[in-house]
Every structure is written in structure tokens, then in C-alpha cells.
C-alpha positions as CSV (number, residue, x, y, z in Angstrom):
1,X,90.2,103.7,109.2
2,X,91.6,105.8,112.1
3,X,94.4,108.4,111.6
4,X,96.8,106.2,113.0
5,X,96.5,103.7,110.4
6,X,96.4,106.0,107.7
7,X,99.6,107.0,108.9
8,X,101.2,103.6,108.8
9,X,99.8,102.9,105.2
10,X,101.2,106.1,104.4
11,X,104.5,105.2,106.1
12,X,104.7,101.8,103.8
13,X,104.0,103.7,101.1
14,X,106.3,106.8,100.9
15,X,109.7,105.3,101.7
16,X,111.2,108.4,99.4
17,X,109.7,111.2,101.3
18,X,108.8,111.9,104.8
19,X,105.4,110.4,105.5
20,X,102.4,112.0,107.1
21,X,102.0,111.3,110.7
22,X,99.0,110.3,112.9
23,X,98.0,114.0,114.2
24,X,98.7,115.6,110.8
25,X,95.8,112.9,109.5
26,X,93.7,114.1,112.7
27,X,94.2,117.8,112.2
28,X,93.2,117.6,108.5
29,X,90.5,115.5,109.4
30,X,89.2,118.3,111.7
31,X,88.6,120.4,108.6
32,X,84.7,120.3,107.1
33,X,86.3,120.6,103.7
34,X,88.5,117.5,103.9
35,X,87.1,114.2,103.2
36,X,88.7,110.9,103.4
37,X,88.0,107.7,101.2
38,X,89.5,104.3,101.5
39,X,89.8,100.5,102.4
40,X,92.3,99.1,104.9
41,X,94.7,98.7,101.9
42,X,94.4,102.2,100.1
43,X,92.9,105.7,101.0
44,X,92.6,109.1,99.9
45,X,92.3,112.3,101.5
46,X,91.1,115.6,99.7
47,X,89.4,118.7,100.1
48,X,86.2,120.1,98.3
49,X,86.1,123.8,98.4
50,X,83.3,125.4,96.1
51,X,83.6,123.7,92.9
52,X,87.4,122.8,93.1
53,X,88.7,119.6,94.7
54,X,92.3,119.0,95.6
55,X,94.0,115.3,96.2
56,X,96.0,116.0,99.3
57,X,97.4,112.8,99.3
58,X,96.4,108.8,98.1
59,X,98.2,105.7,99.4
60,X,98.4,101.8,98.6
61,X,99.8,99.7,100.8
62,X,102.8,97.9,99.0
63,X,101.5,94.7,99.5
64,X,98.3,95.7,97.7
65,X,100.0,97.9,94.9
66,X,99.5,96.8,91.0
67,X,96.0,95.4,92.0
68,X,94.1,98.7,90.9
69,X,93.5,99.9,94.4
70,X,95.1,103.2,93.3
71,X,92.8,103.8,90.4
72,X,89.6,102.4,92.4
73,X,90.7,105.2,95.0
74,X,90.9,107.7,92.5
75,X,87.5,106.7,91.0
76,X,85.8,106.7,94.5
77,X,87.3,110.2,95.4
78,X,86.3,111.9,92.3
79,X,82.7,110.7,92.5
80,X,82.6,112.0,96.3
81,X,84.1,115.4,95.0
82,X,81.3,115.3,92.1
83,X,78.8,114.6,94.9
84,X,79.9,117.8,96.6
85,X,80.0,119.9,93.9
86,X,83.3,119.8,92.2
87,X,83.7,120.3,88.7
88,X,87.3,120.5,88.6
89,X,90.1,118.3,90.5
90,X,93.9,119.5,91.2
91,X,97.0,117.5,92.6
92,X,100.8,117.5,92.7
93,X,103.4,114.9,92.2
94,X,106.8,114.8,92.5
95,X,108.3,115.2,89.1
96,X,110.4,111.8,89.8
97,X,106.9,109.4,90.5
98,X,106.2,107.9,87.4
99,X,103.9,105.3,88.6
100,X,101.6,108.2,90.1
101,X,102.1,110.3,87.2
102,X,101.2,107.3,84.6
103,X,97.7,106.5,87.5
104,X,96.8,110.4,87.4
105,X,97.3,110.4,83.4
106,X,95.2,107.4,83.1
107,X,92.5,109.2,85.3
108,X,92.4,112.5,82.9
109,X,95.2,114.7,84.8
110,X,97.1,117.2,82.6
111,X,100.1,119.1,83.6
112,X,99.2,123.0,84.4
113,X,102.2,123.9,86.4
114,X,105.1,123.3,88.3
115,X,106.4,123.7,91.6
116,X,110.4,123.9,91.8
117,X,112.3,121.9,94.8
118,X,108.7,121.8,96.2
119,X,109.5,118.2,97.7
120,X,112.6,117.0,99.6
121,X,113.3,113.3,99.6
122,X,114.6,111.6,102.6
123,X,118.2,112.1,101.4
124,X,117.4,115.7,101.3
125,X,117.5,116.0,97.6
126,X,114.8,118.6,96.3
127,X,112.4,117.5,93.7
128,X,109.7,119.7,91.4
129,X,106.4,118.9,92.0
130,X,104.0,118.6,88.8
131,X,100.6,120.5,89.3
132,X,97.9,118.5,87.4
133,X,94.5,119.2,86.9
134,X,91.5,117.3,85.2
135,X,87.7,118.2,84.8
136,X,85.2,115.9,86.7
137,X,82.1,114.6,85.2
138,X,78.6,116.5,85.9
139,X,76.1,114.6,87.8
């Protein structure tokens, strides 16, 4: 999958906020701590530094949503992060993104903080981010 493919899926999936552009994915993937897993329908970009992993973004094309691809993507990036030495994972999610919060909770995440007015919706409204964490299984 190319950065252009990733940007296309991201744009289709992120209709309430600004999607990431191909050059942003390219720049991220040049970082040796940044990793990618996915399929043509769904992907995740994450970083692993020392024993901590952070989900930077995850997206499933809307045509393929509600088919378990998001859960599979979460499980796959967790497994990769564990192989790279991570024992804990973090992410942030818009406080009104109930589908994502449900997925993350199902994957063992729990809230651990809040970033006030972190996300800007396309209409300019600022939304809080919930910071979530989970322990990753040991190898």
C-alpha cells in the first residue's frame, strides 16, 4: 500500500475531520520508529519507542466497515508492537467518536487522560480527545 492509497482510505473514513494527505503518510513512514500494517481495505500506522507503542491512526474504508477489519487491524498492530518490544500501548480518540471508543474498549483500552479541544471538525468545532492506554501481552 502506498501513501497515496493510505490517504485515499483515510479521506473516505475521516469525513468529520481533516484526513491526512499522502505526503504526511510518506513523512511518517520515513521515521524508523513508525510502522504500518494493513490491507487494501484497512490499515494502522503506529510508533514503537522503547517499550511503548502509540497508534497514530487507523482507518477502514467505509465500504468495508462493520466486517471486523478494524478489530483485526488492532490485533495485528498490537502483535507487531509486542514483537518490537512494546508492553504498553496508547492512543487518542475524539470524545464523540463512539464507534472507535467501543472498538478500543473491546481491545482492552481504558481512558487515562484528556486533551481539551484537541481535534477540529470540518465545521471548525473543537472536540476533546480521550487518551487511552492498555497493557500488551508479553511474548
